[in-house]
Phi, psi and omega in degrees: 000129180284166186297321181297317180292319179299315181295324179296313180295318181297316181294323177295320180295315180296321179294321179294317178296320180296321180295320179298315181293325179292333183265017182246130175287125184277001177261309180261354178061029174251160175302145185301328178290342179248012183299137182248008187298331178294337181267348184278126174230104186282151180214165184261140176237158173287327178285137173263113182268133177237112181268113178267100190258129176295140181306324179294321180290323183296328182280344184282145182251333192284320187213041177278087187283344175293316178293323178294321177298318181299322179295330182275336186253112180293327181266066181207164176211161179244133174231125183261138178165186178234306176259103186274003169295335182265002183267117178296324181295315180293314182296326178295319178295319182293326184273347182290118183294344179275355181258142166251104188265134175226163178238125176279102184199134182286161179154168184291341179268355184286139175280135183274100183288340177294337178261012178078014181274084186257270188212165183285163181299322183297330184275351183290344179277353180263163175286126180276117179251125179245116174274137178228125177279123181247100183190174170295161182300318177297320180291321179296324178297318178292320178300317179295318182298318183281325186274073185295338179291346177269350185292327188266355178275153182302141179250143180232154176203185178221161185217052184259007177075014181293139177250145183290144173265007183283069189291342181283345187243143176277126177257143181288343182205152181297336182285346187284127176244156174289166180301315184291326176290324178295320178296316179300317180293319179298316178297319179300314180292326177293326176294324182296335181249011174082009178282327174245148180290145177292344183280349181296129182274063185296336183292348173300330178299314182288326180295315180289327177295317179296323177297321178294316180297315180300319179295319181294318179295321178300316180292318182293338181264358183264111182293347180276357180252101185285343187295341180273359174052051185290341180291316181277320184225075181294150181291134176231143174294156183307326182295341182258004183262159173239137178289136180303138183295340182296334182279354179290332183238346183274132176285131182264350179240158179260135177245121179307334179296338179296328179292323181291333182274352182278000000 
């Protein structure tokens, strides 16, 4: 390839990349036509939320609900990685004596916050830090397996029978909620026991989430948008879908006891 041809191709590539960056919202990292910032209303919580986001999830623009949750929660942070034993930020939070750290993750050892099973009186004087894994269930399982420093902190979950409204996405089980729905549920349960104020406008989380879902369904139903591959995988409402058979036998959560049995 001669130099003139190379420069022509290079300039076209750079121009295309520049156009993509100009069309990207630098706050929510979504395309400007899909920007949700007008729907975001951030608020303060007593709980400090830490979103442990898998690198694959962090790069996604269409439905990264952990990043969307972070935009709504002033008292939150994002840490990207897979093995958080190597994360200085995570280890610093875990070692801080002023923090009471918990992990929002299901399992037989998890405390049921829907039943008010939160924390002891002695721990109420500390800052409550809640780690949340933001990834697909298989990726979250790997993150849990590798991040052994998270195995020994108290785990919390809920059991109120809530079903996800994330209709654009296939969930492996009815119990599975998106990250933003899990945060909303946690805040609701914390309000019930007086840990969070009743004045917190937690429903802003669901409103911005619903706006995202509505936009996705609109795109998935529009035959003029080829990027959704509707010919091979047309959009179907949840009532018309079937759960993949692989989830009938595959465990979707990681149990530290599994390491001991290996």
